[in-house]
C-alpha positions in Angstrom: 11.9 -22.6 -87.2 8.5 -22.4 -89.0 4.8 -22.6 -88.3 2.3 -23.0 -91.1 -1.5 -24.1 -91.1 -3.9 -24.7 -93.7 -7.8 -25.1 -93.1 -10.3 -26.8 -95.1 -13.9 -25.6 -94.8 -17.2 -25.9 -96.6 -16.8 -22.4 -97.9 -13.1 -22.4 -99.0 -9.6 -22.6 -97.7 -7.5 -20.6 -95.2 -3.7 -20.6 -95.3 -1.4 -19.0 -92.7 2.3 -18.9 -92.2 5.1 -17.2 -90.4 8.2 -15.9 -92.1 11.1 -16.6 -89.7 14.0 -18.8 -90.5 16.9 -19.5 -88.2 20.1 -21.4 -88.3 21.2 -20.3 -84.8 20.6 -17.5 -82.5 22.8 -15.1 -84.5 21.5 -16.3 -88.0 17.7 -15.2 -88.0 16.3 -14.2 -91.6 13.0 -13.6 -93.0 11.7 -15.9 -95.8 8.2 -16.3 -97.1 6.8 -19.9 -96.7 3.7 -19.2 -98.7 3.9 -19.6 -102.5 1.2 -19.4 -105.0 0.7 -20.9 -108.6 -2.1 -20.6 -110.8 -3.5 -20.9 -114.4 -5.8 -17.9 -114.6 -9.6 -19.1 -114.3 -8.8 -22.7 -114.4 -6.8 -23.7 -111.3 -4.8 -22.5 -108.4 -2.6 -23.8 -105.7 -1.0 -22.6 -102.4 2.1 -24.3 -101.2 3.4 -23.8 -97.7 7.0 -25.0 -96.6 8.9 -26.2 -93.5 12.1 -27.7 -93.0 15.5 -27.3 -94.7 15.4 -23.9 -96.7 17.6 -25.1 -99.4 15.4 -28.1 -100.1 12.1 -26.2 -99.9 13.6 -23.5 -102.4 14.7 -26.3 -104.7 11.2 -27.7 -104.6 9.4 -24.5 -105.2 11.8 -23.5 -108.1 11.2 -27.0 -109.8 7.3 -26.4 -109.6 7.8 -22.9 -111.3 10.3 -24.3 -113.9 8.0 -27.2 -114.8 5.1 -24.8 -115.4 7.2 -22.3 -117.5 8.6 -25.1 -119.5 5.2 -26.7 -120.1 6.5 -29.9 -118.8 4.5 -33.1 -119.4 3.7 -33.1 -115.5 3.3 -29.9 -113.7 0.7 -28.0 -111.6 -0.7 -26.9 -114.9 -1.3 -30.5 -116.0 -2.4 -32.5 -113.0 -5.9 -33.5 -113.1 -6.9 -33.6 -109.6 -5.6 -32.4 -106.2 -4.5 -35.8 -105.1 -2.5 -35.9 -108.3 -0.9 -32.6 -107.3 0.0 -33.9 -104.0 1.5 -37.0 -105.6 3.7 -34.9 -107.8 4.9 -32.6 -105.2 5.7 -35.5 -103.0 8.0 -37.0 -105.7 9.7 -33.7 -106.1 10.1 -33.2 -102.4 11.7 -36.9 -102.1 14.1 -36.3 -105.0 15.3 -33.0 -103.8 15.6 -34.4 -100.2 17.8 -37.4 -101.4 20.2 -35.3 -103.3 21.9 -33.9 -100.3 20.6 -36.0 -97.4 23.9 -38.2 -97.2 26.3 -35.0 -97.2 24.2 -33.2 -94.7 23.8 -36.2 -92.4 27.8 -36.3 -92.2 27.5 -32.7 -90.8 24.9 -33.4 -88.5 22.2 -31.7 -90.4 19.1 -32.8 -92.2 17.8 -32.1 -95.6 14.2 -33.0 -94.9 11.3 -30.7 -95.7 7.6 -31.0 -95.1 5.0 -29.2 -97.3 1.4 -28.5 -97.4 -0.5 -28.1 -100.8 -4.0 -26.8 -101.1 -6.2 -25.3 -103.9 -8.8 -26.2 -106.5 -8.8 -27.6 -110.0 -11.8 -26.5 -112.3 -15.0 -27.8 -110.8 -13.4 -30.3 -108.6 -13.7 -29.8 -104.8 -11.0 -27.8 -103.0 -8.5 -29.8 -101.2 -5.6 -29.7 -98.7 -2.6 -32.2 -98.4 0.4 -32.5 -96.2 3.5 -33.9 -98.0 6.1 -35.9 -95.9 9.8 -35.8 -96.8 9.5 -39.6 -98.1 6.9 -38.2 -100.6 3.8 -39.8 -98.9 0.9 -37.5 -98.0 -2.3 -37.3 -95.9 -5.4 -35.0 -96.4 -8.0 -33.6 -94.0 -11.2 -35.5 -92.8 -14.5 -34.4 -91.5 -13.3 -34.5 -88.0 -10.0 -32.9 -88.6 -10.4 -29.8 -90.9 -6.9 -28.4 -90.4 -3.2 -29.5 -91.3 -0.1 -28.1 -89.7 3.6 -28.2 -90.4 6.6 -26.9 -88.3 6.4 -25.8 -84.6 2.7 -27.0 -84.5 2.0 -27.8 -80.8 1.4 -24.4 -79.4 -1.1 -23.3 -81.9 -3.1 -26.5 -82.0 -5.3 -26.1 -78.9 -7.3 -23.2 -80.4 -7.7 -24.9 -83.7 -9.1 -28.0 -81.8 -11.6 -25.9 -80.0 -12.8 -23.6 -82.8 -12.4 -25.2 -86.2 -15.1 -27.3 -87.8 -16.3 -28.0 -91.4 -18.8 -25.2 -91.1 -16.6 -22.5 -89.6 -16.8 -19.3 -91.5 -13.7 -18.1 -93.5 -13.4 -15.0 -91.5 -13.5 -16.9 -88.2 -11.0 -19.4 -89.5 -8.6 -16.7 -90.6 -8.9 -15.1 -87.1 -8.3 -18.5 -85.5 -5.2 -19.1 -87.6 -3.9 -15.8 -86.7 -4.4 -16.5 -82.9 -2.8 -19.8 -83.5 0.4 -18.2 -84.8 0.4 -15.5 -82.2 0.2 -18.2 -79.5 3.1 -20.1 -81.2 5.3 -16.8 -81.4 4.8 -16.3 -77.6 6.1 -19.7 -76.8 8.8 -20.0 -79.3 11.2 -17.4 -80.4 12.1 -19.0 -83.8 8.6 -18.2 -85.0 8.0 -14.7 -86.1 6.3 -12.1 -88.3 5.7 -11.1 -90.9 2.6 -13.3 -90.8 1.0 -14.2 -94.2 -2.8 -15.1 -94.4 -4.6 -16.1 -97.6 -8.3 -16.9 -97.9 -9.7 -18.7 -100.8 -13.5 -18.9 -101.4 -14.7 -22.1 -102.8 -15.2 -22.0 -106.6 -13.8 -18.5 -107.5 -10.5 -19.9 -108.8 -9.1 -16.7 -107.6 -6.7 -15.5 -104.5 -9.6 -13.7 -102.9 -8.0 -12.1 -99.8 -4.4 -11.9 -99.0 -2.8 -10.0 -95.9 1.1 -9.8 -94.9 1.1 -8.5 -91.3 4.2 -6.9 -89.8 4.9 -7.1 -86.0 3.6 -3.5 -85.7 0.6 -3.9 -88.0 -2.4 -2.2 -86.3 -4.9 -5.0 -87.0 -2.6 -7.8 -85.8 -1.8 -5.7 -82.6 -5.5 -5.0 -81.9 -6.3 -8.6 -82.4 -3.7 -9.8 -80.1 -4.7 -7.3 -77.5 -8.3 -8.3 -77.6 -7.4 -12.1 -77.3 -5.2 -11.3 -74.2 -7.8 -9.3 -72.6 -10.6 -11.8 -73.3 -8.8 -14.9 -72.4 -7.8 -13.3 -69.1 -11.4 -12.3 -68.5 -12.5 -15.8 -69.3 -10.0 -17.1 -66.8 -11.1 -15.0 -63.9 -14.7 -16.1 -64.5 -13.9 -19.8 -64.0 -15.8 -21.5 -61.1 -14.1 -21.1 -57.6 -13.1 -24.0 -55.5 -15.2 -24.7 -52.4 -12.4 -23.8 -50.0 -11.8 -20.5 -51.6 -15.0 -19.1 -49.8 -16.9 -16.0 -50.9 -13.7 -13.7 -51.0 -11.5 -16.4 -52.8 -9.5 -17.0 -49.5 -9.1 -20.2 -47.4 -11.4 -20.2 -44.4 -9.6 -20.1 -41.1 -10.5 -22.3 -38.1 -9.9 -21.9 -34.4 -6.4 -22.6 -33.4 -5.7 -25.2 -30.7 -2.6 -25.3 -28.6 -1.1 -28.8 -28.5 1.8 -28.1 -26.1 0.2 -27.8 -22.5 -3.1 -27.2 -20.9 -4.1 -25.6 -17.5 -5.9 -27.8 -14.8 -8.6 -26.7 -12.6 -6.1 -26.4 -9.7 -4.1 -23.7 -11.5 -1.3 -26.3 -12.2 0.0 -26.8 -15.7 -0.1 -30.3 -17.1 2.0 -31.4 -19.8 0.5 -33.4 -22.7 2.5 -35.8 -24.7 3.0 -34.7 -28.2 1.2 -36.8 -30.8 3.4 -39.0 -32.9 0.8 -40.0 -35.5 1.4 -38.6 -39.1 -1.2 -36.1 -40.4 -3.8 -37.6 -42.6 -3.6 -37.2 -46.3 -6.6 -35.6 -47.8 -9.0 -38.0 -49.5 -9.0 -37.9 -53.4 
């Protein structure tokens, strides 16, 4: 499986991805899912990949070959980021369709989902999510991030933290926590974790990290997050019935079976047959 996220901010872009690919419990491999392309000083792109590994490798190879061969259409010639998304969508659709029929007969899928982000000259940076059919979406003022792969576990922290004016450092840390949350809940996502931070207007890959499972920074970040989230949980408001010590208040127990009369005799009371009342909602 895969988990990748791209974040579009006022100050630039943040990309993060895991590196685990599996075709079963006994076929786990490590492949980078982050690919970079640039024309130095003029334009740069980051492509994140998820889905069928053969399809994603074929698409990435075509991107490289078109640039090397000075093809009429390539990442070196597109004029806008939306043109880059359109071009990448076409390549993805073509590669998916090549083997989809044969794979479907074997119960497999050739689908791949991609994210492309970057900047061309003085145009604004942008991030796009490319579907297997070739169509695409981009970020909005309200939704500043895009995810592919196993996205559900890492989404809550992004929803709570990321906004258009989030700093690049905070966004990179948030992306790491998002991936760490996914790793804890899904064994098919795993390190190394790659993080790339692009500062708006530099046209250079400014900050890149590749964090192994035993990386000191990754370990300290994970430990700090665990400790602080547990502390925040224990500080949550108590229920009324928990009392000052967090325990249920006990009342006086009343015997229902029998009661003594003034004459020393024991009178038996009939057990109640009424059902206990449900608590009001």
